[in-house]
C-alpha positions in Angstrom: 0.0 0.0 0.0 1.2 3.6 -0.7 2.2 5.6 2.3 0.5 9.0 2.4 -0.9 11.1 5.1 -4.5 10.5 6.0 -5.9 13.3 3.8 -3.9 11.9 0.8 -5.4 8.5 1.5 -8.9 9.8 1.3 -8.1 11.8 -1.8 -6.8 8.7 -3.6 -9.7 6.5 -2.8 -11.5 7.5 -6.0 -8.4 8.6 -7.9 -9.2 6.9 -11.2 -12.8 8.1 -11.2 -11.4 11.6 -11.4 -10.1 10.6 -14.8 -13.6 10.0 -15.9 -14.9 13.2 -14.5 -12.5 15.2 -16.7 -12.0 12.9 -19.6 -15.6 12.1 -20.6 -19.2 11.5 -19.7 -19.4 8.9 -17.0 -23.1 8.5 -17.1 -23.0 6.7 -20.5 -19.6 5.2 -20.5 -20.3 2.0 -18.6 -23.1 1.1 -21.0 -21.5 2.3 -24.2 -21.8 -0.6 -26.7 -23.8 -2.7 -24.2 -27.5 -3.2 -23.3 -28.9 -3.0 -19.8 -27.6 -6.5 -19.0 -24.1 -5.8 -20.3 -24.5 -7.7 -23.6 -22.7 -6.3 -26.6 -24.7 -4.4 -29.2 -25.1 -5.9 -32.7 -22.6 -3.5 -34.2 -20.0 -4.6 -31.7 -20.6 -8.2 -32.5 -20.2 -7.5 -36.2 -17.0 -5.7 -35.6 -15.7 -8.6 -33.5 -16.5 -11.0 -36.3 -14.1 -8.9 -38.5 -11.3 -9.7 -36.1 -10.9 -6.2 -34.8 -12.9 -3.6 -32.9 -13.0 0.1 -33.6 -12.8 2.0 -30.3 -14.0 5.6 -29.8 -12.5 7.7 -27.0 -15.1 6.6 -24.4 -14.4 2.9 -25.4 -10.7 3.3 -24.9 -11.3 4.9 -21.5 -13.6 2.1 -20.5 -11.2 -0.6 -21.5 -8.4 1.2 -19.7 -10.5 1.5 -16.5 -11.5 -2.2 -16.8 -7.8 -3.3 -17.1 -6.9 -1.2 -14.0 -9.7 -2.7 -12.0 -8.9 -6.2 -13.1 -5.2 -5.8 -12.0 -6.2 -4.1 -8.8 -8.5 -7.0 -7.9 -6.3 -9.8 -9.1 -3.2 -8.6 -7.1 -5.1 -7.1 -4.2 -3.4 -3.7 -4.7 -4.8 -0.1 -5.0 -5.8 1.3 -8.3 -2.9 3.8 -8.0 -0.5 0.9 -7.7 -2.2 -0.9 -10.6 -1.8 2.1 -12.9 2.0 2.3 -12.0 2.3 -1.5 -12.7 0.5 -1.4 -16.0 2.4 1.7 -17.2 5.7 -0.1 -16.3 4.7 -3.1 -18.4 3.1 -1.1 -21.2 -0.4 -2.2 -20.4 0.3 -5.9 -21.0 -1.2 -7.8 -18.1 0.4 -11.1 -19.2 3.9 -9.8 -19.0 4.0 -9.4 -15.2 1.4 -11.8 -13.9 3.8 -14.7 -13.5 6.7 -12.4 -12.3 4.5 -10.9 -9.6 3.4 -14.2 -8.1 6.9 -15.6 -8.2 8.8 -12.6 -6.8 6.4 -9.8 -5.8 9.1 -7.8 -4.0 11.4 -7.6 -7.0 8.5 -6.4 -9.2 7.5 -3.8 -6.7 11.0 -2.5 -6.5 11.4 -2.4 -10.3 8.0 -0.5 -10.7 8.6 1.7 -7.6 5.6 0.7 -5.5 7.3 -0.3 -2.3 5.5 -2.1 0.5 7.5 -0.4 3.3 8.8 3.1 3.4 12.6 3.7 3.6 12.0 6.9 5.6 9.5 7.0 8.5 8.4 10.4 9.8 5.3 9.3 11.6 4.9 10.8 15.0 7.0 13.9 14.2 5.2 17.2 14.9 7.3 19.1 12.4 8.7 17.6 9.2 11.3 19.1 7.1 10.6 19.3 3.3 13.4 17.6 1.3 13.3 20.3 -1.4 12.8 23.7 0.3 14.1 22.5 3.8 11.3 24.4 5.5 9.4 22.7 8.4 5.8 21.7 8.0 3.1 19.9 10.0 2.2 16.4 8.8 -0.9 17.8 7.1 1.2 20.0 4.8 3.5 17.1 3.8 2.9 14.5 1.2 4.8 11.3 0.6 4.9 8.4 -1.8 5.7 4.7 -1.0 9.3 5.5 -0.2 8.3 7.9 2.6 10.5 10.9 1.5 8.7 14.0 2.8 8.0 17.1 0.6 5.6 19.9 1.1 2.6 20.3 -1.1 4.0 23.5 -2.7 7.2 21.7 -3.8 5.3 18.7 -5.0 3.1 20.9 -7.1 6.0 22.7 -8.7 7.8 19.4 -9.3 4.8 17.6 -10.8 3.8 20.7 -13.0 7.3 20.7 -14.5 7.1 17.1 -15.3 3.7 17.4 -16.9 4.8 20.3 -19.0 7.7 18.2 -20.3 5.4 15.7 -21.9 4.2 12.0 -21.6 7.1 11.3 -19.3 5.0 12.6 -16.5 3.3 9.2 -16.4 6.4 7.8 -14.9 7.4 10.5 -12.4 9.8 9.3 -9.7 10.4 10.6 -6.2 12.4 13.9 -6.2 15.1 12.2 -4.1 17.9 11.5 -6.7 18.7 8.0 -5.3 15.1 6.9 -5.0 13.0 5.2 -7.7 9.7 5.2 -6.0 6.8 6.0 -8.4 4.6 9.1 -7.9 1.0 7.9 -7.9 -1.9 9.3 -9.8 -3.6 10.3 -6.6 -0.8 12.7 -5.6 -0.8 14.2 -9.1 -4.6 14.8 -8.9 -4.3 16.3 -5.4 -1.6 19.0 -6.1 -2.1 19.8 -9.9 -4.0 22.6 -11.5 -7.0 21.7 -13.6 -5.2 22.3 -16.9 -2.3 20.1 -15.8 -4.7 17.3 -14.7 -6.3 17.4 -18.2 -2.9 17.1 -19.8 -2.0 14.2 -17.5 -5.3 12.4 -18.2 -4.8 12.8 -21.9 -1.3 11.4 -21.8 -2.6 8.5 -19.7 -5.4 7.7 -22.2 -3.1 7.9 -25.2 -0.5 5.7 -23.5 -3.1 2.9 -23.4 -3.1 2.9 -27.2 0.5 4.0 -28.1 2.2 1.6 -25.6 -0.1 -1.3 -26.3 2.1 -2.4 -29.1 0.8 -5.3 -31.2 -2.8 -4.9 -30.0 -4.0 -1.4 -30.4 -3.2 1.4 -32.9 -4.6 4.8 -33.7 -6.4 5.2 -37.0 -3.9 7.0 -39.2 -6.5 9.2 -40.8 -5.8 12.9 -40.0 -8.2 14.2 -37.4 -9.7 10.8 -36.5 -9.5 10.0 -32.8 -10.6 6.3 -33.0 -8.3 3.4 -32.2 -8.3 -0.2 -33.5 -8.1 -3.1 -31.1 -6.8 -6.0 -33.1 -6.4 -8.3 -30.1 -4.2 -11.4 -30.6 -4.6 -11.1 -34.4 -2.3 -8.1 -34.4 0.7 -10.3 -33.9 0.7 -11.4 -37.5 1.2 -15.0 -36.5 -1.2 -16.3 -39.0 -0.1 -16.2 -42.7 -3.7 -16.1 -43.8 -4.8 -13.3 -41.6 -6.2 -10.2 -43.3 -4.8 -7.0 -42.0 -7.4 -4.8 -43.7 -9.0 -2.3 -41.3 -11.9 0.0 -41.9 -12.4 2.7 -39.3 -15.6 4.4 -38.4 -14.3 7.5 -40.3 -14.4 5.2 -43.4 -10.6 5.3 -43.7 -9.2 1.9 -44.7 -5.6 0.9 -43.9 -3.3 -2.0 -43.3 -2.8 -3.0 -39.6 0.5 -4.7 -40.3 2.4 -2.0 -42.3 0.2 1.0 -41.6 -0.1 1.7 -45.3 -2.8 4.4 -45.6 -4.8 2.1 -47.9 -5.9 -1.5 -47.3 -4.1 -3.5 -49.9 -5.6 -7.0 -50.0 -5.1 -9.3 -51.9 -1.4 -8.5 -51.9 0.8 -8.8 -48.8 2.8 -6.0 -47.3 6.1 -7.1 -48.8 4.6 -7.0 -52.3 3.2 -3.6 -51.7 6.7 -2.4 -50.7 8.2 -3.9 -53.8 5.5 -2.3 -56.0 5.9 1.1 -54.3 9.7 1.0 -54.7 9.3 0.0 -58.3 7.0 3.0 -59.0 9.4 5.4 -57.4 12.6 3.9 -58.8 14.2 6.3 -61.3 15.9 3.3 -63.1 12.7 3.1 -65.1 13.9 6.1 -67.0 17.1 4.3 -67.8 15.1 1.3 -68.9 13.2 3.5 -71.3 16.4 4.8 -72.8 17.7 1.2 -73.3 14.4 0.1 -74.9 13.8 3.1 -77.1 17.3 4.3 -78.1 20.6 3.0 -79.3 24.1 4.1 -78.6 26.1 5.9 -81.2 28.7 3.4 -82.4 31.4 6.2 -82.2 30.7 8.3 -79.1 28.2 5.9 -77.3 25.7 8.6 -76.6 22.0 7.3 -76.7 20.1 8.3 -79.8 16.4 8.2 -80.3 15.1 7.5 -83.8 12.4 10.1 -84.6 12.1 9.8 -88.4 11.3 6.9 -90.7 14.7 6.8 -92.4 17.3 4.4 -91.0 20.2 6.7 -92.0 21.2 8.2 -88.6 23.5 11.2 -88.0 24.8 11.8 -84.4 24.5 15.3 -83.1 27.4 17.7 -82.9 30.3 17.4 -82.4 30.3 13.7 -83.2 28.3 13.9 -86.5 28.9 10.1 -87.0 26.6 8.6 -89.7 25.4 5.0 -89.3 22.6 2.6 -90.0 19.9 2.4 -87.3 19.3 -1.3 -88.0 22.8 -2.7 -87.9 24.7 0.3 -86.3 27.4 0.0 -89.1 28.9 3.2 -90.7 26.5 4.4 -93.4 29.4 5.0 -95.9 29.6 2.0 -98.2 26.6 0.5 -96.3 25.1 -2.6 -97.8 21.8 -4.3 -97.1 21.6 -5.6 -93.5 18.7 -7.9 -94.0 20.7 -11.1 -93.2 19.9 -12.4 -89.7 22.8 -12.5 -87.3 22.0 -13.3 -83.6 22.7 -10.3 -81.4 22.6 -10.8 -77.6 22.4 -7.0 -77.1 19.3 -6.8 -79.3 17.7 -9.7 -77.2 18.4 -7.8 -74.0 16.9 -4.6 -75.5 13.7 -6.4 -76.6 13.4 -8.1 -73.2 13.6 -4.7 -71.4 11.1 -3.2 -73.8 8.6 -6.0 -73.2 9.0 -5.7 -69.5 8.3 -2.0 -69.7 5.2 -2.6 -71.8 4.1 -5.2 -69.2 4.7 -2.9 -66.2 2.9 -0.1 -67.9 -0.1 -2.3 -68.6 -0.5 -3.1 -64.9 0.5 0.3 -63.6 -2.0 2.2 -65.7 -4.8 0.0 -64.5 -3.6 0.2 -60.9 -3.5 4.0 -61.1 -6.8 4.3 -63.0 -8.7 2.4 -60.4 -7.2 4.5 -57.7 -8.3 7.6 -59.6 -11.7 6.2 -60.0 -11.9 5.3 -56.3 -11.0 8.9 -55.3 -13.6 10.3 -57.7 -16.2 7.9 -56.2 -15.3 9.1 -52.7 -15.8 12.7 -53.8 -19.1 11.8 -55.5 -20.3 10.1 -52.4 -19.5 13.2 -50.3 -21.4 15.4 -52.7 -24.3 12.9 -52.6 -24.5 13.0 -48.8 -24.0 16.7 -48.4 -26.1 18.1 -51.3 -27.8 15.6 -53.6 -29.8 13.5 -51.0 -31.7 16.6 -50.0 -32.4 17.6 -53.6 -33.6 14.0 -54.3 -35.8 14.2 -51.2 -37.4 17.4 -52.5 -37.9 16.2 -56.1 -39.1 12.7 -55.2 -41.1 13.7 -52.1 -39.5 11.1 -50.0 -37.3 11.2 -46.8 -33.5 10.9 -47.3 -33.5 7.5 -45.7 -35.3 6.1 -48.8 -32.2 6.7 -50.8 -29.8 4.7 -48.7 -29.5 2.2 -51.6 -27.5 4.9 -53.5 -25.1 5.4 -50.6 -24.6 1.6 -50.4 -23.9 1.5 -54.1 -21.2 4.2 -53.7 -19.7 2.3 -50.7 -19.6 -0.8 -52.8 -17.9 1.0 -55.7 -15.3 2.5 -53.4 -14.3 -0.8 -51.8 -14.4 -2.7 -55.1 -12.1 -0.1 -56.7 -9.7 -0.4 -53.8 -9.6 -4.2 -54.1 -9.5 -4.2 -57.9 -6.6 -1.8 -57.8 -4.4 -4.2 -55.8 -5.4 -7.2 -58.0 -3.3 -5.6 -60.7 -0.3 -5.7 -58.4 -1.2 -9.3 -57.6 -1.3 -10.0 -61.4 2.0 -8.3 -62.1 3.9 -10.4 -59.5 2.0 -13.7 -60.5 4.8 -16.0 -61.6 4.8 -16.4 -65.5 5.0 -20.2 -65.2 1.6 -20.3 -63.3 -0.4 -20.4 -66.6 -3.5 -22.0 -65.2 -3.6 -19.6 -62.2 -3.1 -16.6 -64.5 -6.0 -17.7 -66.8 -8.3 -18.2 -63.9 -7.2 -15.0 -62.2 -7.7 -12.9 -65.3 -11.1 -14.4 -66.0 -12.4 -13.7 -62.5 -10.8 -10.3 -62.4 -12.3 -9.4 -65.8 -15.8 -10.4 -64.8 -15.5 -8.5 -61.5 -14.3 -5.4 -63.3 -17.0 -5.5 -66.0 -19.6 -5.8 -63.3 -18.1 -2.9 -61.3 -17.9 -0.7 -64.4 -21.6 -1.3 -65.1 -22.5 -0.4 -61.5 -20.2 2.7 -61.5 -21.7 3.9 -64.9 -25.3 3.4 -63.6 -24.9 5.4 -60.4 -22.6 8.0 -61.9 -24.6 8.9 -65.1 -28.2 7.8 -64.6 -28.7 9.4 -61.1 -28.2 12.9 -62.6 -31.5 12.8 -64.4 -33.4 12.6 -61.1 -31.6 15.3 -59.2 -33.7 18.2 -60.6 -36.2 16.4 -62.8 -39.8 16.6 -61.6 -41.9 15.5 -64.6 -44.8 13.1 -64.3 -42.8 10.0 -65.3 -40.0 10.8 -62.9 -41.3 8.7 -60.1 -41.9 5.6 -62.3 -38.4 5.9 -63.8 -36.8 6.4 -60.4 -38.4 3.2 -59.2 -36.9 1.4 -62.2 -33.6 3.0 -61.5 -33.8 1.9 -57.8 -34.4 -1.7 -58.8 -31.6 -1.6 -61.4 -29.1 -0.1 -59.0 -29.9 -2.5 -56.1 -29.5 -5.5 -58.4 -26.3 -4.2 -59.9 -24.9 -3.6 -56.4 -25.8 -7.2 -55.3 -24.3 -8.8 -58.5 -21.1 -6.8 -58.2 -20.7 -7.7 -54.6 -21.1 -11.4 -55.5 -18.5 -11.2 -58.3 -16.0 -9.6 -55.9 -16.7 -12.1 -53.2 -15.9 -14.8 -55.6 -12.6 -13.1 -56.6 -11.7 -12.5 -52.9 -12.4 -16.1 -52.1 -10.3 -17.4 -55.0 -7.3 -15.1 -54.2 -7.5 -16.0 -50.5 -7.1 -19.6 -51.5 -4.3 -18.7 -53.8 -6.5 -19.7 -56.8 -6.3 -23.3 -55.6 -9.7 -24.2 -54.2 -11.8 -23.5 -57.2 -14.9 -25.6 -58.1 -15.0 -27.8 -61.1 -17.5 -25.4 -62.7 -15.2 -22.5 -62.0 -12.3 -24.3 -63.8 -14.5 -25.1 -66.7 -15.6 -21.5 -66.9 -12.0 -20.2 -66.9 -11.1 -22.6 -69.7 -13.8 -21.0 -71.9 -12.0 -17.7 -71.7 -13.5 -14.3 -72.5 -16.3 -15.8 -74.6 -17.8 -17.2 -71.4 -20.7 -14.8 -70.8 -21.8 -12.9 -67.7 -25.0 -14.9 -67.9 -23.2 -18.3 -67.4 -20.9 -16.9 -64.7 -23.9 -15.7 -62.7 -25.4 -19.2 -63.0 -22.2 -20.9 -61.9 -21.7 -18.6 -58.9 -25.2 -19.7 -57.8 -26.5 -16.3 -56.8 -29.3 -16.7 -54.3 -31.7 -14.2 -55.8 -34.5 -16.7 -56.5 -35.5 -18.7 -59.5 -35.6 -16.7 -62.8 -33.6 -13.8 -61.4 -30.8 -14.0 -64.0 -33.1 -14.1 -67.0 -35.3 -11.3 -65.6 -32.2 -9.2 -64.8 -30.7 -9.6 -68.3 -34.1 -8.8 -69.9 -34.6 -5.6 -67.9 -31.0 -4.3 -68.1 -29.8 -5.6 -71.5 -28.6 -2.1 -72.3 -25.8 -2.2 -69.8 -24.8 -5.9 -70.1 
């Protein structure tokens, strides 16, 4: 137990509850995310099924308070001591549980929560402060577990200086240079000004996230104050684990590498390789090798910009040569006879690799651009267009949630599709069967997404300001079409995700047959093979109604 004077004991009795009084609304915190019987709400269950939970500030505070209470109860110590213990072990309960029960005294000494004081001033009428050396009554003196006495004024100055220095104030030690006793939260609460208390509470709250390495992280989106609790899944021990996170602010990112964009189906190492390749200036040198040839005399690279093969190097070289065989043009004879040239093979190989890289990069970049545009369009829809639609259609804004869902589907599918092109770029050339199946599934998913994107992007505009008599009937048709397109696109991408998660190995017999048929295999047959559960006759009806976009 900590050794304070009697008034400090009473002040510390509810020390952690003071955090709640300043840090948030206590009246709702204990039930946040729970019903009256303490059961999780449905949204929390859904989040848990994803393998992670998004925590708002009040959730973080509740989790922190629960951990402190759990340690206090398990080890029969005060909450002040529990806080010091958890801070020392970076909020990892499992790290010190075994150590505590095997050698409690050693752990107490390391943390600075001593059982017995090293200085005992009980019974003294006047006690000398160890900083200002003035004498004070016991009521004007405060001590921590070591027993070194200091007056309230000196404590206040000392603690204020530590708080102003930053998060290090969470681990304040006794002012005695040779003493490592921890200064508890209750003393900080007692002697600090309100603004200093608020800073301390903020540091304490943030430490629960920032020091809980491997389990909790802040959302990297600027301005977002949510944290992600990944639990045991954050260790990355499972090779099949998905690190894709979507915060309440709609920001998606990778838990493992903190890339500000979730990047499934490719792993973090592949993303790093791709990013490095995009930024590598050697691409310029590759272009020179592929699109130019060195002057046979001065070796400067020359680009052919006319049709004639008679080349003249620039001044001062002025060497004239044949572009085809690089021999001097004087007395040049026909160079149509084939002679194997290793240099030419290398040049063609580099040229083909550049063409291949450009193919995948352009589609990667285009999908990213389309995704950003979709995010912008969604923002316009929610801030402006929903109200306009509500006015023109005479319906509440909640009736148009299907449009919001379509945009969310587009944004997520564009993100995933973007990274499938990186997956395709690094797919080993020898994996011919996988490549065919991958490109088939990717192509169908992309075609479906393009139809959905086109529908919501172009056809919605006619209903924003239009109020003619046929508008309502046409809008109902648009609603049905958009909902169906959203469902079909979701199914296509679910198939693609499943296939890539299984490394294109666990595909059904029908799926293999479909891939073998190549691009001639129609959307109609793919929808049948994916066994969409929309009821009998849905496919035929859908194709009949929307043949203009299929």
